[in-house]
C-alpha positions in Angstrom: -74.6 4.8 191.9 -76.2 6.8 194.6 -76.2 3.9 197.0 -72.5 3.4 196.5 -71.9 7.1 197.0 -73.9 7.1 200.1 -71.9 4.0 201.4 -68.4 5.9 201.0 -70.0 9.1 202.9 -69.2 7.7 206.3 -66.0 6.3 205.1 -65.0 9.8 203.9 -66.1 11.3 207.2 -64.2 9.0 209.2 -60.9 9.7 207.2 -61.3 13.5 207.4 -62.0 13.0 211.0 -58.8 11.1 211.5 -56.7 13.4 209.6 -57.7 16.0 211.7 -57.2 14.3 215.0 -53.8 13.0 213.7 -53.1 16.6 212.7 -53.9 18.0 216.1 -52.1 15.3 217.8 -48.4 15.8 216.1 -46.3 19.0 216.9 -43.0 19.4 215.3 -40.8 22.0 217.3 -37.6 23.6 216.2 -34.3 23.4 218.3 -34.8 26.6 220.1 -38.5 25.8 220.7 -40.3 24.0 223.8 -43.7 23.1 224.3 -45.8 23.7 227.5 -48.3 20.9 227.7 -51.5 21.1 229.9 -53.8 18.2 230.1 -57.1 18.9 231.1 -56.1 22.4 232.5 -53.1 21.0 234.5 -49.6 21.4 233.9 -48.0 18.5 232.5 -44.4 20.0 231.7 -42.3 21.2 228.8 -41.4 19.0 225.8 -39.4 19.4 222.7 -37.4 20.0 220.4 -38.4 17.4 217.7 -41.8 15.5 217.2 -44.4 15.8 219.9 -47.6 13.7 220.3 -50.7 15.4 222.0 -53.9 13.8 223.2 -56.6 15.5 220.9 -59.0 17.8 222.9 -57.4 16.7 226.2 -54.0 18.4 225.6 -53.2 22.0 224.8 -49.6 23.4 223.6 -48.0 26.6 224.4 -45.1 27.2 222.4 -42.4 29.1 223.9 -38.8 30.5 222.3 -35.6 29.9 224.0 -33.7 32.7 221.7 -32.5 35.8 223.3 -34.8 38.5 222.5 -34.0 41.9 222.2 -36.2 44.6 223.6 -36.5 48.2 223.2 -37.1 50.1 226.3 -39.2 53.1 225.3 -37.8 56.7 225.9 -38.5 57.8 229.4 -38.5 61.2 231.0 -36.5 61.3 233.9 -35.6 63.7 236.5 -31.7 63.1 237.6 -30.6 63.8 241.1 -29.4 67.2 240.2 -32.5 68.3 238.9 -31.9 67.9 235.1 -34.7 66.6 233.0 -33.6 64.3 230.2 -35.0 61.8 227.9 -33.5 58.5 228.1 -34.2 55.1 226.4 -32.3 51.8 226.6 -32.3 48.1 225.1 -32.7 44.9 227.0 -31.7 41.3 226.1 -33.4 38.6 227.7 -34.3 34.9 227.2 -36.7 32.1 228.9 -34.8 29.9 231.1 -37.6 27.9 232.4 -40.5 27.7 229.7 -43.0 26.3 232.6 -42.6 29.4 234.8 -42.7 31.7 232.0 -46.3 30.7 230.9 -47.7 29.8 234.3 -46.3 32.5 236.8 -46.9 35.6 234.5 -49.7 36.4 231.9 -47.3 37.9 229.3 -43.3 37.6 230.1 -42.4 39.9 227.1 -44.9 42.7 228.4 -44.1 42.1 232.1 -40.5 42.4 231.4 -40.7 45.4 229.4 -42.8 47.1 232.1 -40.1 46.0 234.6 -37.2 47.7 232.6 -39.3 51.1 232.2 -40.0 51.2 235.9 -36.3 50.2 236.8 -34.8 52.7 234.5 -36.7 55.6 235.8 -36.0 54.5 239.5 -32.3 54.0 239.1 -31.4 57.2 236.5 -33.6 59.3 239.1 -30.8 58.6 241.9 -27.7 59.7 240.1 -26.3 63.1 238.7 -26.1 64.1 235.3 -22.4 64.1 235.1 -22.4 60.4 236.4 -25.2 59.4 233.8 -23.0 60.6 231.0 -19.4 59.4 232.1 -20.3 56.1 234.2 -22.7 54.3 231.8 -20.9 50.9 232.2 -21.5 50.9 235.7 -25.3 52.0 235.5 -25.8 49.4 232.8 -24.6 46.7 235.2 -26.7 47.9 238.2 -29.8 48.2 235.8 -29.3 44.6 234.4 -28.7 43.1 238.2 -32.0 44.7 239.4 -34.1 43.8 236.6 -32.8 40.2 236.3 -33.6 39.7 239.9 -37.3 40.7 239.5 -37.8 38.9 236.6 -36.1 35.6 237.8 -39.4 34.0 239.4 -40.8 34.2 235.8 -37.9 31.9 234.7 -36.8 34.6 232.4 -32.9 35.8 232.4 -31.8 39.4 231.5 -28.6 39.1 230.1 -27.8 42.8 229.3 -29.1 46.1 229.7 -27.5 49.1 227.8 -28.4 52.7 227.8 -28.8 53.8 224.3 -29.4 57.6 224.1 -29.7 60.6 226.4 -31.7 63.5 224.9 -30.5 66.7 226.8 -32.3 70.0 226.6 -30.6 72.7 224.7 -29.8 75.0 227.2 -27.8 72.3 229.0 -26.2 71.2 226.0 -24.9 74.7 225.6 -24.1 74.5 229.2 -22.1 71.5 228.7 -20.4 73.1 225.6 -19.1 76.0 227.7 -17.8 73.8 230.3 -15.9 71.9 227.9 -14.7 74.7 226.3 -13.4 76.4 229.7 -12.0 73.1 230.5 -9.8 73.0 227.4 -8.7 76.6 227.9 -7.7 75.7 231.7 -5.7 72.7 230.6 -4.0 75.0 227.5 -2.7 77.3 230.0 -1.8 74.9 232.5 0.4 73.4 229.7 1.3 76.8 228.7 2.6 77.5 232.1 4.5 74.0 232.7 6.4 75.2 229.4 7.6 78.5 230.6 8.5 76.9 234.0 10.6 74.3 232.2 12.1 77.0 229.9 13.1 79.1 232.7 14.6 76.2 234.7 16.7 75.3 231.4 17.7 79.1 231.2 18.8 79.4 234.7 20.8 76.2 234.5 22.6 77.6 231.2 23.1 80.8 233.1 24.6 79.3 236.2 26.9 77.4 233.7 28.1 80.2 231.7 28.6 82.4 234.5 31.2 79.9 235.9 33.1 80.2 232.6 34.0 83.7 231.3 35.1 82.4 227.9 32.2 80.8 227.6 30.3 83.8 227.8 32.4 85.5 225.1 32.2 82.5 222.8 28.3 82.8 223.2 28.4 86.3 222.4 30.2 85.6 219.4 27.9 83.1 218.3 25.1 85.5 218.5 27.2 87.9 216.2 27.3 85.0 213.5 23.6 84.2 213.6 22.8 88.0 213.4 25.1 88.6 210.5 23.4 85.5 208.6 19.8 87.3 208.8 19.0 89.9 205.8 21.4 92.7 205.1 20.9 95.4 207.5 22.9 97.5 209.9 22.7 96.5 213.7 24.4 98.5 216.4 25.4 96.8 219.6 28.1 97.0 222.4 31.3 95.1 222.2 32.3 94.1 225.7 35.5 95.4 226.4 36.7 91.9 227.8 36.8 90.9 224.0 39.5 93.6 223.0 41.5 93.2 225.9 43.8 90.6 224.4 44.5 92.9 221.2 44.9 95.9 223.3 47.5 94.3 225.5 49.4 92.5 222.4 49.6 96.1 220.8 50.8 98.0 223.9 53.6 95.5 223.9 
């Protein structure tokens, strides 16, 4: 019995070794994955997706994802062009376009892209004024995306989008902006009120010109005013009566 077991022992070792080698020789990559193959330290190229066969011990594979990676850019303390200190954070979206470059040309492409995004954010936003940062954010986002993408292109990384998320202002600056916005609203309200007064004055002037050309119209307007006054609450109202209104009646009485 012991002889049979000792005879099977080498066979078991061979089977286990074969399974181990077979397990290391076969790789399955998903649709969004690529495997960068190194054979004895030399780059062979990227393979996948699907079933990949490797030479055990000789081949080494580094797996790379081709999906878009959303990356938060940590908050950065920035001094704008008009000497206002703000804290700004952003988000960047990028993906690997060339797996070979992403592995060979840079140590860690995710970390490197993050560092480039942080330095570019400080550099670009330090050249703009606070008003532009708050109002022209779309233009700033495009400029950030263009510059970061140019610097990551040699690594086979494509930066598709960069968005400034939050701009944290000091408390005194927030109060100053609030006062400025309130003053702007008051200015607009006064302008609208003045324009309304000017339009009303023009209409009154036009009405006066028309009534001045027709004395009868003035009398009719006067009578209409009397009707409006009489429709109010019961009260005693004293007002002068133009003699022109009584002239027709006086003439008739004298005749």
